[in-house]
Backbone of each chain as nested JSON, in Angstrom:
{
  "chains": [
    {"id": "A", "residues": [
      {"number": 1, "name": "MET", "atoms": {"N": [25.809, 7.138, -14.009], "CA": [23.872, 7.764, -14.207], "C": [23.783, 8.122, -12.883]}},
      {"number": 2, "name": "SER", "atoms": {"N": [22.821, 9.486, -13.879], "CA": [21.79, 10.771, -12.806], "C": [21.217, 9.702, -11.7]}},
      {"number": 3, "name": "THR", "atoms": {"N": [20.886, 10.399, -10.634], "CA": [20.009, 10.092, -9.406], "C": [18.811, 9.672, -10.478]}},
      {"number": 4, "name": "ILE", "atoms": {"N": [17.941, 11.051, -10.922], "CA": [17.217, 10.876, -12.119], "C": [17.125, 9.611, -12.835]}},
      {"number": 5, "name": "THR", "atoms": {"N": [17.928, 9.283, -13.848], "CA": [18.227, 7.977, -14.416], "C": [17.926, 6.951, -14.086]}},
      {"number": 6, "name": "ILE", "atoms": {"N": [18.134, 6.856, -12.699], "CA": [18.095, 6.04, -11.826], "C": [16.954, 5.544, -11.338]}},
      {"number": 7, "name": "ILE", "atoms": {"N": [16.435, 6.643, -10.631], "CA": [14.48, 6.356, -10.373], "C": [14.075, 6.032, -12.072]}},
      {"number": 8, "name": "GLY", "atoms": {"N": [14.05, 6.644, -12.948], "CA": [13.174, 6.575, -14.25], "C": [13.543, 4.923, -14.302]}},
      {"number": 9, "name": "LEU", "atoms": {"N": [14.441, 4.349, -14.297], "CA": [14.855, 2.905, -14.792], "C": [14.099, 1.736, -13.751]}},
      {"number": 10, "name": "VAL", "atoms": {"N": [14.029, 2.286, -12.29], "CA": [13.465, 1.816, -11.543], "C": [12.143, 1.84, -11.578]}},
      {"number": 11, "name": "ALA", "atoms": {"N": [11.614, 2.953, -11.597], "CA": [10.206, 3.269, -12.031], "C": [9.856, 2.308, -13.254]}},
      {"number": 12, "name": "ALA", "atoms": {"N": [10.522, 1.969, -14.621], "CA": [10.503, 1.491, -15.566], "C": [10.217, -0.44, -15.082]}},
      {"number": 13, "name": "VAL", "atoms": {"N": [10.943, -0.964, -14.01], "CA": [11.288, -2.015, -14.079], "C": [10.282, -2.669, -13.099]}},
      {"number": 14, "name": "LEU", "atoms": {"N": [9.688, -1.589, -12.496], "CA": [8.759, -1.814, -11.279], "C": [7.169, -2.034, -12.172]}},
      {"number": 15, "name": "THR", "atoms": {"N": [6.701, -1.168, -13.147], "CA": [5.691, -0.846, -13.471], "C": [5.59, -2.235, -14.609]}},
      {"number": 16, "name": "THR", "atoms": {"N": [6.831, -2.617, -15.357], "CA": [7.236, -3.659, -16.188], "C": [6.486, -5.09, -15.661]}},
      {"number": 17, "name": "SER", "atoms": {"N": [7.283, -5.344, -14.22], "CA": [7.117, -6.645, -13.883], "C": [6.156, -6.628, -13.119]}},
      {"number": 18, "name": "SER", "atoms": {"N": [5.281, -5.48, -12.249], "CA": [3.985, -6.076, -12.011], "C": [3.182, -6.918, -12.473]}},
      {"number": 19, "name": "PHE", "atoms": {"N": [3.246, -6.805, -13.999], "CA": [2.263, -7.625, -14.471], "C": [2.272, -9.446, -14.607]}},
      {"number": 20, "name": "LEU", "atoms": {"N": [3.635, -9.846, -14.077], "CA": [4.215, -10.74, -13.997], "C": [2.933, -11.399, -12.666]}},
      {"number": 21, "name": "PRO", "atoms": {"N": [2.753, -10.797, -11.546], "CA": [2.568, -11.834, -10.597], "C": [0.732, -11.958, -11.2]}},
      {"number": 22, "name": "GLN", "atoms": {"N": [-0.105, -10.897, -11.627], "CA": [-1.259, -11.016, -12.388], "C": [-1.03, -11.829, -13.536]}},
      {"number": 23, "name": "ALA", "atoms": {"N": [-0.398, -12.125, -13.83], "CA": [-0.326, -13.271, -15.095], "C": [-0.1, -14.82, -14.631]}},
      {"number": 24, "name": "ILE", "atoms": {"N": [0.949, -14.787, -13.372], "CA": [1.197, -15.899, -12.876], "C": [-0.356, -16.396, -11.856]}},
      {"number": 25, "name": "LYS", "atoms": {"N": [-0.489, -15.291, -11.475], "CA": [-2.449, -15.936, -10.714], "C": [-3.438, -16.304, -11.908]}},
      {"number": 26, "name": "THR", "atoms": {"N": [-3.495, -15.616, -13.007], "CA": [-4.788, -15.769, -13.943], "C": [-4.696, -17.085, -14.3]}},
      {"number": 27, "name": "ILE", "atoms": {"N": [-2.804, -17.801, -14.361], "CA": [-2.518, -18.946, -15.812], "C": [-2.988, -19.98, -14.655]}},
      {"number": 28, "name": "ARG", "atoms": {"N": [-2.457, -19.581, -13.241], "CA": [-2.783, -20.696, -11.829], "C": [-3.862, -20.989, -11.545]}},
      {"number": 29, "name": "THR", "atoms": {"N": [-4.925, -19.776, -11.716], "CA": [-6.39, -20.15, -11.236], "C": [-7.259, -20.101, -12.237]}},
      {"number": 30, "name": "LYS", "atoms": {"N": [-7.062, -19.52, -13.521], "CA": [-7.927, -19.597, -14.575], "C": [-9.267, -18.724, -14.528]}},
      {"number": 31, "name": "ASN", "atoms": {"N": [-8.909, -18.318, -12.99], "CA": [-10.513, -17.325, -12.847], "C": [-9.878, -15.739, -13.269]}},
      {"number": 32, "name": "THR", "atoms": {"N": [-10.516, -15.173, -14.079], "CA": [-10.614, -14.147, -14.479], "C": [-12.141, -12.545, -14.3]}},
      {"number": 33, "name": "LYS", "atoms": {"N": [-12.678, -13.682, -13.632], "CA": [-14.464, -13.099, -13.29], "C": [-13.675, -11.187, -13.057]}},
      {"number": 34, "name": "ASP", "atoms": {"N": [-13.002, -10.828, -12.048], "CA": [-12.984, -9.438, -11.565], "C": [-12.189, -8.57, -12.05]}},
      {"number": 35, "name": "ILE", "atoms": {"N": [-11.458, -9.487, -13.09], "CA": [-10.546, -8.552, -13.92], "C": [-11.414, -8.129, -15.391]}},
      {"number": 36, "name": "SER", "atoms": {"N": [-11.097, -6.332, -15.644], "CA": [-11.66, -5.821, -16.4], "C": [-11.331, -6.27, -17.709]}},
      {"number": 37, "name": "LEU", "atoms": {"N": [-12.023, -6.797, -18.719], "CA": [-11.649, -7.423, -20.356], "C": [-11.294, -5.747, -21.227]}},
      {"number": 38, "name": "ALA", "atoms": {"N": [-12.391, -5.097, -20.796], "CA": [-12.395, -3.619, -21.541], "C": [-10.435, -2.896, -21.063]}},
      {"number": 39, "name": "MET", "atoms": {"N": [-9.986, -3.27, -19.703], "CA": [-8.853, -2.751, -19.114], "C": [-7.337, -3.342, -20.077]}},
      {"number": 40, "name": "TYR", "atoms": {"N": [-7.793, -4.767, -20.147], "CA": [-6.914, -5.21, -20.638], "C": [-6.902, -5.383, -22.305]}},
      {"number": 41, "name": "ALA", "atoms": {"N": [-7.946, -4.784, -22.525], "CA": [-8.035, -4.953, -24.253], "C": [-7.244, -3.18, -24.855]}},
      {"number": 42, "name": "ILE", "atoms": {"N": [-8.031, -2.464, -23.857], "CA": [-7.53, -1.179, -24.16], "C": [-5.905, -0.844, -23.691]}},
      {"number": 43, "name": "PHE", "atoms": {"N": [-5.581, -1.922, -22.888], "CA": [-4.239, -1.433, -21.938], "C": [-2.879, -2.339, -23.631]}},
      {"number": 44, "name": "SER", "atoms": {"N": [-3.332, -3.27, -23.785], "CA": [-2.732, -3.965, -24.47], "C": [-2.611, -3.25, -25.933]}},
      {"number": 45, "name": "CYS", "atoms": {"N": [-3.582, -2.494, -26.34], "CA": [-3.545, -1.354, -27.573], "C": [-2.192, -0.67, -27.274]}},
      {"number": 46, "name": "GLY", "atoms": {"N": [-2.694, 0.152, -25.862], "CA": [-1.986, 0.936, -25.733], "C": [-0.164, 0.822, -25.475]}},
      {"number": 47, "name": "VAL", "atoms": {"N": [0.152, -0.217, -24.963], "CA": [1.397, -0.661, -25.103], "C": [2.064, -0.952, -26.173]}},
      {"number": 48, "name": "LEU", "atoms": {"N": [1.038, -1.757, -27.609], "CA": [1.812, -1.688, -28.473], "C": [2.031, -0.686, -29.63]}},
      {"number": 49, "name": "LEU", "atoms": {"N": [1.141, 0.567, -28.903], "CA": [1.588, 1.704, -29.72], "C": [2.921, 2.139, -28.607]}},
      {"number": 50, "name": "TRP", "atoms": {"N": [3.235, 1.558, -27.541], "CA": [4.186, 2.408, -27.105], "C": [5.448, 1.489, -27.629]}},
      {"number": 51, "name": "LEU", "atoms": {"N": [5.472, 0.219, -27.639], "CA": [6.473, -0.289, -28.245], "C": [6.481, -0.027, -29.575]}},
      {"number": 52, "name": "ALA", "atoms": {"N": [5.678, 0.775, -30.598], "CA": [5.952, 1.38, -32.055], "C": [6.542, 2.321, -31.814]}},
      {"number": 53, "name": "TYR", "atoms": {"N": [5.795, 2.925, -30.762], "CA": [6.9, 4.501, -30.519], "C": [8.194, 4.493, -30.052]}},
      {"number": 54, "name": "GLY", "atoms": {"N": [8.726, 3.29, -29.396], "CA": [9.703, 3.088, -29.077], "C": [10.739, 2.716, -30.15]}},
      {"number": 55, "name": "LEU", "atoms": {"N": [10.054, 2.181, -31.087], "CA": [10.7, 1.304, -32.714], "C": [11.557, 2.789, -33.428]}},
      {"number": 56, "name": "LEU", "atoms": {"N": [9.849, 3.621, -33.485], "CA": [9.983, 4.718, -34.138], "C": [11.333, 5.884, -33.231]}},
      {"number": 57, "name": "ILE", "atoms": {"N": [11.218, 5.923, -32.303], "CA": [12.507, 6.884, -31.665], "C": [13.719, 6.171, -31.334]}},
      {"number": 58, "name": "LYS", "atoms": {"N": [13.92, 4.747, -31.978], "CA": [14.604, 3.943, -31.544], "C": [15.429, 3.769, -30.027]}},
      {"number": 59, "name": "ASP", "atoms": {"N": [14.383, 3.903, -29.113], "CA": [15.171, 4.079, -27.762], "C": [14.556, 2.243, -27.262]}},
      {"number": 60, "name": "VAL", "atoms": {"N": [15.661, 1.663, -26.738], "CA": [16.024, 0.87, -26.473], "C": [15.434, 0.522, -25.368]}},
      {"number": 61, "name": "PRO", "atoms": {"N": [15.533, 1.126, -23.851], "CA": [14.494, 0.948, -22.54], "C": [13.084, 0.688, -23.089]}},
      {"number": 62, "name": "VAL", "atoms": {"N": [12.507, 2.295, -23.943], "CA": [11.298, 1.885, -24.147], "C": [10.714, 0.785, -25.042]}},
      {"number": 63, "name": "ILE", "atoms": {"N": [11.369, 0.15, -25.722], "CA": [11.093, -1.386, -26.484], "C": [11.669, -1.984, -25.641]}},
      {"number": 64, "name": "ALA", "atoms": {"N": [12.225, -2.175, -24.866], "CA": [12.152, -3.348, -23.955], "C": [11.454, -3.196, -22.681]}},
      {"number": 65, "name": "ALA", "atoms": {"N": [10.988, -2.608, -22.242], "CA": [10.038, -2.067, -21.167], "C": [8.409, -2.682, -21.842]}},
      {"number": 66, "name": "ASN", "atoms": {"N": [8.257, -2.113, -22.96], "CA": [6.998, -2.4, -23.764], "C": [6.315, -3.825, -24.477]}},
      {"number": 67, "name": "ALA", "atoms": {"N": [8.12, -4.449, -24.739], "CA": [7.833, -5.54, -25.21], "C": [7.3, -6.796, -24.497]}},
      {"number": 68, "name": "ILE", "atoms": {"N": [7.889, -6.374, -23.065], "CA": [8.114, -7.307, -21.902], "C": [6.502, -6.688, -21.313]}},
      {"number": 69, "name": "THR", "atoms": {"N": [6.014, -6.027, -21.006], "CA": [4.96, -5.714, -20.76], "C": [3.709, -6.322, -21.705]}},
      {"number": 70, "name": "LEU", "atoms": {"N": [3.811, -5.914, -22.715], "CA": [3.281, -6.798, -23.67], "C": [2.534, -8.12, -23.63]}},
      {"number": 71, "name": "ILE", "atoms": {"N": [3.988, -8.985, -23.851], "CA": [3.712, -10.496, -23.463], "C": [3.066, -10.734, -22.084]}},
      {"number": 72, "name": "PHE", "atoms": {"N": [2.585, -9.909, -21.115], "CA": [2.226, -10.175, -19.723], "C": [0.785, -9.715, -19.811]}},
      {"number": 73, "name": "ALA", "atoms": {"N": [0.529, -8.527, -20.236], "CA": [-0.562, -8.315, -20.808], "C": [-2.11, -8.663, -22.098]}},
      {"number": 74, "name": "LEU", "atoms": {"N": [-1.047, -9.281, -23.043], "CA": [-1.464, -10.767, -23.75], "C": [-1.834, -11.892, -23.363]}},
      {"number": 75, "name": "ILE", "atoms": {"N": [-1.47, -12.263, -22.37], "CA": [-1.789, -13.366, -21.249], "C": [-2.599, -13.505, -20.4]}},
      {"number": 76, "name": "ILE", "atoms": {"N": [-2.467, -12.173, -19.729], "CA": [-3.652, -11.96, -18.878], "C": [-4.692, -11.796, -19.922]}},
      {"number": 77, "name": "LEU", "atoms": {"N": [-5.033, -11.235, -20.846], "CA": [-6.292, -10.788, -22.157], "C": [-6.871, -12.184, -22.612]}},
      {"number": 78, "name": "ALA", "atoms": {"N": [-5.39, -12.866, -23.433], "CA": [-5.86, -14.166, -23.392], "C": [-7.199, -15.103, -22.943]}},
      {"number": 79, "name": "TYR", "atoms": {"N": [-6.252, -15.287, -21.547], "CA": [-6.957, -16.119, -20.182], "C": [-8.167, -15.393, -20.095]}},
      {"number": 80, "name": "LYS", "atoms": {"N": [-8.319, -14.069, -19.952], "CA": [-9.761, -13.089, -19.537], "C": [-10.652, -13.513, -20.72]}},
      {"number": 81, "name": "LEU", "atoms": {"N": [-10.352, -13.887, -22.503], "CA": [-10.663, -14.406, -23.628], "C": [-11.414, -15.503, -23.222]}},
      {"number": 82, "name": "LYS", "atoms": {"N": [-10.459, -16.956, -22.596], "CA": [-10.816, -17.375, -22.82], "C": [-11.639, -18.349, -21.847]}},
      {"number": 83, "name": "TYR", "atoms": {"N": [-11.776, -17.581, -20.994], "CA": [-11.942, -18.583, -19.423], "C": [-13.27, -17.744, -18.629]}},
      {"number": 84, "name": "LYS", "atoms": {"N": [-13.936, -16.518, -19.438], "CA": [-14.732, -15.738, -19.174], "C": [-15.939, -16.177, -18.061]}}
    ]},
    {"id": "B", "residues": [
      {"number": 1, "name": "MET", "atoms": {"N": [2.725, 18.753, -35.146], "CA": [2.886, 17.739, -34.035], "C": [3.359, 16.63, -35.324]}},
      {"number": 2, "name": "SER", "atoms": {"N": [4.308, 15.671, -35.334], "CA": [4.852, 15.048, -36.262], "C": [3.61, 13.84, -35.862]}},
      {"number": 3, "name": "THR", "atoms": {"N": [4.095, 12.885, -36.869], "CA": [3.177, 11.487, -36.426], "C": [3.908, 10.309, -35.47]}},
      {"number": 4, "name": "ILE", "atoms": {"N": [4.799, 10.631, -35.216], "CA": [5.482, 10.16, -33.864], "C": [5.319, 10.194, -32.773]}},
      {"number": 5, "name": "THR", "atoms": {"N": [4.891, 11.584, -31.919], "CA": [4.554, 11.885, -31.256], "C": [3.235, 11.981, -31.146]}},
      {"number": 6, "name": "ILE", "atoms": {"N": [2.329, 12.131, -32.271], "CA": [0.875, 11.324, -32.059], "C": [0.814, 10.023, -31.501]}},
      {"number": 7, "name": "ILE", "atoms": {"N": [1.319, 9.132, -32.025], "CA": [1.676, 7.696, -31.889], "C": [1.983, 7.69, -30.1]}},
      {"number": 8, "name": "GLY", "atoms": {"N": [2.789, 8.23, -29.888], "CA": [3.126, 8.359, -28.073], "C": [2.055, 8.715, -27.367]}},
      {"number": 9, "name": "LEU", "atoms": {"N": [1.614, 9.922, -27.77], "CA": [0.517, 10.584, -27.397], "C": [-0.769, 9.504, -27.199]}},
      {"number": 10, "name": "VAL", "atoms": {"N": [-1.021, 8.865, -27.913], "CA": [-2.191, 7.799, -28.259], "C": [-1.99, 6.713, -27.165]}},
      {"number": 11, "name": "ALA", "atoms": {"N": [-0.802, 6.725, -27.283], "CA": [0.0, 5.106, -26.762], "C": [-0.232, 5.766, -24.931]}},
      {"number": 12, "name": "ALA", "atoms": {"N": [-0.061, 6.502, -24.372], "CA": [-0.216, 7.594, -23.106], "C": [-1.672, 7.359, -22.775]}},
      {"number": 13, "name": "VAL", "atoms": {"N": [-2.658, 7.969, -23.607], "CA": [-3.637, 8.355, -23.227], "C": [-4.351, 6.721, -22.916]}},
      {"number": 14, "name": "LEU", "atoms": {"N": [-4.315, 5.694, -23.87], "CA": [-4.656, 4.508, -23.803], "C": [-4.418, 3.843, -22.415]}},
      {"number": 15, "name": "THR", "atoms": {"N": [-2.957, 3.969, -22.273], "CA": [-2.498, 3.256, -20.891], "C": [-2.994, 3.658, -20.105]}},
      {"number": 16, "name": "THR", "atoms": {"N": [-2.802, 4.793, -19.867], "CA": [-3.834, 5.247, -18.384], "C": [-5.087, 5.207, -18.619]}},
      {"number": 17, "name": "SER", "atoms": {"N": [-5.338, 6.006, -19.303], "CA": [-7.317, 5.247, -19.254], "C": [-7.938, 4.052, -19.008]}},
      {"number": 18, "name": "SER", "atoms": {"N": [-6.553, 3.283, -19.542], "CA": [-6.652, 1.386, -19.546], "C": [-7.999, 1.434, -18.585]}},
      {"number": 19, "name": "PHE", "atoms": {"N": [-7.278, 1.99, -16.951], "CA": [-7.165, 1.34, -15.299], "C": [-8.451, 1.768, -15.066]}},
      {"number": 20, "name": "LEU", "atoms": {"N": [-9.21, 2.642, -15.811], "CA": [-10.753, 3.209, -15.734], "C": [-11.428, 2.225, -15.782]}},
      {"number": 21, "name": "PRO", "atoms": {"N": [-11.488, 1.604, -16.238], "CA": [-12.554, 0.28, -16.385], "C": [-12.822, -0.876, -15.344]}},
      {"number": 22, "name": "GLN", "atoms": {"N": [-11.384, -0.876, -15.072], "CA": [-11.004, -2.004, -13.644], "C": [-11.662, -1.285, -12.304]}},
      {"number": 23, "name": "ALA", "atoms": {"N": [-11.245, -0.077, -12.664], "CA": [-11.629, 0.837, -11.687], "C": [-13.114, 0.84, -11.095]}},
      {"number": 24, "name": "ILE", "atoms": {"N": [-13.667, 0.817, -12.505], "CA": [-15.199, 1.229, -12.3], "C": [-15.519, -0.079, -11.979]}},
      {"number": 25, "name": "LYS", "atoms": {"N": [-15.144, -1.087, -12.307], "CA": [-15.556, -2.44, -12.17], "C": [-15.678, -3.383, -10.543]}},
      {"number": 26, "name": "THR", "atoms": {"N": [-14.344, -2.736, -10.019], "CA": [-13.836, -3.099, -8.828], "C": [-14.782, -2.278, -7.971]}},
      {"number": 27, "name": "ILE", "atoms": {"N": [-14.573, -0.81, -8.268], "CA": [-15.721, 0.215, -7.417], "C": [-17.388, -0.646, -6.941]}},
      {"number": 28, "name": "ARG", "atoms": {"N": [-17.971, -0.843, -8.415], "CA": [-19.193, -1.444, -8.71], "C": [-19.572, -2.804, -8.041]}},
      {"number": 29, "name": "THR", "atoms": {"N": [-18.337, -3.606, -8.501], "CA": [-18.822, -5.249, -7.775], "C": [-18.2, -5.595, -6.714]}},
      {"number": 30, "name": "LYS", "atoms": {"N": [-17.103, -4.859, -5.964], "CA": [-16.139, -5.077, -4.739], "C": [-15.478, -6.308, -4.723]}},
      {"number": 31, "name": "ASN", "atoms": {"N": [-15.457, -6.903, -5.685], "CA": [-15.151, -8.284, -5.971], "C": [-13.587, -7.979, -6.543]}},
      {"number": 32, "name": "THR", "atoms": {"N": [-12.587, -8.818, -6.0], "CA": [-11.42, -8.323, -5.965], "C": [-10.231, -9.896, -6.037]}},
      {"number": 33, "name": "LYS", "atoms": {"N": [-11.078, -11.085, -5.871], "CA": [-10.427, -12.132, -5.683], "C": [-9.555, -12.722, -6.894]}},
      {"number": 34, "name": "ASP", "atoms": {"N": [-9.957, -12.298, -8.001], "CA": [-9.236, -12.606, -9.146], "C": [-7.946, -11.346, -9.358]}},
      {"number": 35, "name": "ILE", "atoms": {"N": [-7.964, -10.43, -8.662], "CA": [-6.694, -9.697, -9.059], "C": [-5.788, -9.673, -8.16]}},
      {"number": 36, "name": "SER", "atoms": {"N": [-4.659, -9.449, -8.661], "CA": [-3.434, -9.672, -7.71], "C": [-3.232, -8.733, -7.108]}},
      {"number": 37, "name": "LEU", "atoms": {"N": [-3.14, -8.662, -5.559], "CA": [-2.711, -7.587, -4.434], "C": [-0.911, -7.467, -5.244]}},
      {"number": 38, "name": "ALA", "atoms": {"N": [-0.337, -8.317, -5.448], "CA": [1.33, -7.89, -5.431], "C": [1.306, -6.897, -6.704]}},
      {"number": 39, "name": "MET", "atoms": {"N": [0.336, -6.817, -7.65], "CA": [0.587, -6.543, -9.13], "C": [0.12, -5.069, -8.506]}},
      {"number": 40, "name": "TYR", "atoms": {"N": [-0.921, -4.944, -7.966], "CA": [-1.077, -3.494, -7.908], "C": [-0.329, -2.65, -6.572]}},
      {"number": 41, "name": "ALA", "atoms": {"N": [0.619, -3.321, -6.005], "CA": [1.661, -3.061, -4.487], "C": [2.547, -2.631, -5.438]}},
      {"number": 42, "name": "ILE", "atoms": {"N": [2.76, -3.492, -6.379], "CA": [4.01, -2.898, -7.597], "C": [3.885, -2.03, -8.342]}},
      {"number": 43, "name": "PHE", "atoms": {"N": [2.812, -2.296, -9.067], "CA": [2.236, -1.068, -9.989], "C": [2.123, 0.251, -9.307]}},
      {"number": 44, "name": "SER", "atoms": {"N": [1.695, 0.319, -8.017], "CA": [1.613, 1.786, -7.864], "C": [3.114, 2.553, -7.303]}},
      {"number": 45, "name": "CYS", "atoms": {"N": [3.911, 1.648, -6.858], "CA": [5.2, 1.946, -6.415], "C": [5.69, 2.72, -7.68]}},
      {"number": 46, "name": "GLY", "atoms": {"N": [5.88, 1.601, -8.97], "CA": [6.334, 1.863, -9.99], "C": [5.908, 3.338, -10.472]}},
      {"number": 47, "name": "VAL", "atoms": {"N": [4.24, 3.745, -10.616], "CA": [3.914, 4.99, -11.175], "C": [4.271, 5.746, -10.362]}},
      {"number": 48, "name": "LEU", "atoms": {"N": [4.437, 5.697, -9.24], "CA": [4.685, 6.547, -8.127], "C": [6.382, 7.569, -8.434]}},
      {"number": 49, "name": "LEU", "atoms": {"N": [6.878, 6.473, -8.533], "CA": [8.095, 6.897, -8.958], "C": [8.208, 7.408, -10.629]}},
      {"number": 50, "name": "TRP", "atoms": {"N": [7.533, 6.898, -11.759], "CA": [6.979, 7.99, -12.448], "C": [6.967, 9.071, -12.217]}},
      {"number": 51, "name": "LEU", "atoms": {"N": [5.992, 9.001, -11.588], "CA": [5.498, 10.622, -11.284], "C": [6.637, 11.341, -10.925]}},
      {"number": 52, "name": "ALA", "atoms": {"N": [7.457, 11.094, -9.777], "CA": [9.031, 11.527, -9.199], "C": [9.747, 12.446, -10.417]}},
      {"number": 53, "name": "TYR", "atoms": {"N": [10.033, 10.891, -11.378], "CA": [10.709, 11.325, -12.339], "C": [10.466, 11.927, -13.478]}},
      {"number": 54, "name": "GLY", "atoms": {"N": [9.1, 12.144, -13.614], "CA": [8.273, 13.664, -14.531], "C": [8.655, 14.466, -13.889]}},
      {"number": 55, "name": "LEU", "atoms": {"N": [8.522, 14.778, -12.396], "CA": [8.586, 15.864, -11.903], "C": [10.072, 16.398, -11.651]}},
      {"number": 56, "name": "LEU", "atoms": {"N": [10.971, 15.186, -11.661], "CA": [12.157, 16.028, -11.402], "C": [12.697, 16.227, -12.677]}},
      {"number": 57, "name": "ILE", "atoms": {"N": [12.318, 15.676, -14.012], "CA": [12.647, 16.149, -15.453], "C": [11.507, 17.589, -16.374]}},
      {"number": 58, "name": "LYS", "atoms": {"N": [11.109, 17.99, -15.119], "CA": [9.91, 18.745, -15.736], "C": [8.861, 18.406, -16.528]}},
      {"number": 59, "name": "ASP", "atoms": {"N": [8.315, 17.069, -16.807], "CA": [7.954, 16.586, -18.231], "C": [6.504, 16.567, -18.095]}},
      {"number": 60, "name": "VAL", "atoms": {"N": [5.49, 17.671, -18.798], "CA": [4.138, 17.807, -17.979], "C": [3.608, 16.367, -18.622]}},
      {"number": 61, "name": "PRO", "atoms": {"N": [3.426, 15.653, -19.973], "CA": [2.73, 14.45, -20.092], "C": [2.747, 13.483, -19.681]}},
      {"number": 62, "name": "VAL", "atoms": {"N": [4.076, 13.319, -18.944], "CA": [5.154, 12.036, -17.854], "C": [4.304, 12.337, -16.515]}},
      {"number": 63, "name": "ILE", "atoms": {"N": [4.282, 13.474, -16.184], "CA": [3.326, 14.078, -14.764], "C": [2.017, 14.16, -14.464]}},
      {"number": 64, "name": "ALA", "atoms": {"N": [1.55, 14.288, -15.961], "CA": [-0.08, 14.231, -16.078], "C": [-0.618, 12.731, -16.258]}},
      {"number": 65, "name": "ALA", "atoms": {"N": [0.096, 12.068, -17.485], "CA": [-0.23, 10.564, -17.579], "C": [-0.145, 9.776, -16.204]}},
      {"number": 66, "name": "ASN", "atoms": {"N": [0.756, 10.195, -15.57], "CA": [1.232, 9.113, -14.275], "C": [0.064, 9.19, -13.069]}},
      {"number": 67, "name": "ALA", "atoms": {"N": [-0.284, 10.535, -12.637], "CA": [-0.64, 11.182, -11.939], "C": [-2.104, 10.436, -11.873]}},
      {"number": 68, "name": "ILE", "atoms": {"N": [-2.608, 10.955, -13.07], "CA": [-4.259, 10.175, -13.647], "C": [-3.74, 8.549, -13.114]}},
      {"number": 69, "name": "THR", "atoms": {"N": [-2.606, 7.868, -13.664], "CA": [-2.919, 6.629, -13.437], "C": [-2.651, 5.791, -12.111]}},
      {"number": 70, "name": "LEU", "atoms": {"N": [-1.929, 6.898, -10.956], "CA": [-1.882, 6.835, -10.054], "C": [-3.188, 6.34, -9.507]}},
      {"number": 71, "name": "ILE", "atoms": {"N": [-4.26, 7.198, -9.66], "CA": [-4.925, 7.529, -9.103], "C": [-5.89, 6.375, -8.713]}},
      {"number": 72, "name": "PHE", "atoms": {"N": [-5.87, 5.939, -10.099], "CA": [-6.707, 4.714, -10.562], "C": [-6.389, 3.549, -10.009]}},
      {"number": 73, "name": "ALA", "atoms": {"N": [-5.172, 3.255, -9.72], "CA": [-3.698, 2.32, -9.419], "C": [-4.527, 1.996, -7.842]}},
      {"number": 74, "name": "LEU", "atoms": {"N": [-4.668, 3.009, -6.901], "CA": [-4.438, 3.525, -5.772], "C": [-6.014, 2.954, -5.308]}},
      {"number": 75, "name": "ILE", "atoms": {"N": [-7.034, 3.435, -6.19], "CA": [-8.498, 2.977, -5.857], "C": [-8.596, 1.577, -5.749]}},
      {"number": 76, "name": "ILE", "atoms": {"N": [-8.069, 0.95, -7.031], "CA": [-8.012, -0.336, -7.116], "C": [-7.182, -1.094, -6.0]}},
      {"number": 77, "name": "LEU", "atoms": {"N": [-6.136, -0.754, -5.565], "CA": [-5.398, -1.082, -4.154], "C": [-5.797, -1.318, -3.071]}},
      {"number": 78, "name": "ALA", "atoms": {"N": [-6.924, -0.355, -2.821], "CA": [-7.828, -0.14, -1.705], "C": [-8.662, -0.893, -1.66]}},
      {"number": 79, "name": "TYR", "atoms": {"N": [-9.169, -1.012, -2.894], "CA": [-10.511, -2.126, -2.987], "C": [-9.779, -3.266, -2.354]}},
      {"number": 80, "name": "LYS", "atoms": {"N": [-8.94, -3.472, -3.08], "CA": [-8.004, -5.007, -2.905], "C": [-7.665, -5.455, -1.274]}},
      {"number": 81, "name": "LEU", "atoms": {"N": [-7.36, -3.844, -0.966], "CA": [-6.773, -4.446, 0.592], "C": [-8.209, -4.723, 1.579]}},
      {"number": 82, "name": "LYS", "atoms": {"N": [-9.235, -3.313, 0.994], "CA": [-10.707, -3.473, 1.865], "C": [-11.36, -5.089, 1.857]}},
      {"number": 83, "name": "TYR", "atoms": {"N": [-11.868, -5.169, 0.428], "CA": [-12.353, -6.068, 0.37], "C": [-12.171, -7.893, -0.253]}},
      {"number": 84, "name": "LYS", "atoms": {"N": [-10.478, -7.777, 0.408], "CA": [-10.002, -9.41, -0.026], "C": [-10.637, -10.916, 0.629]}}
    ]}
  ]
}
């Protein structure tokens, strides 16, 4: 595997996994005042389209990264809508 | 331009621009309590690596999307560190 591919994979793992600590924090505290509703609404739509794009081009890393990110983003969005 | 490419471009515009409302909200309110420091620290590292990946593969959309996202993420991270 080339160094460039490894950099891309590490980048994908970091940006995807970064939403986990936010999801955990939001679930634990139920405090969502400082989180932007617009951000998570727009971001979730974007990640859903990335997932569709990955399915259309049959690219497993794009599908996997965005499927996981979508779960985290939707959890945070749901908490923002429920506990605003 | 194919429908698949358009879906990918719209996805990129949405996920990149989604961080703007969060940045604006954070700059205006200076309230960062509910925002996860770990998320923005990990996310910023990931986006920086995506930017490096884009530069290495010379892909203008990857470079542009991640350069803009990095600016928004670093603004939010800086506010989180300053007003925690």
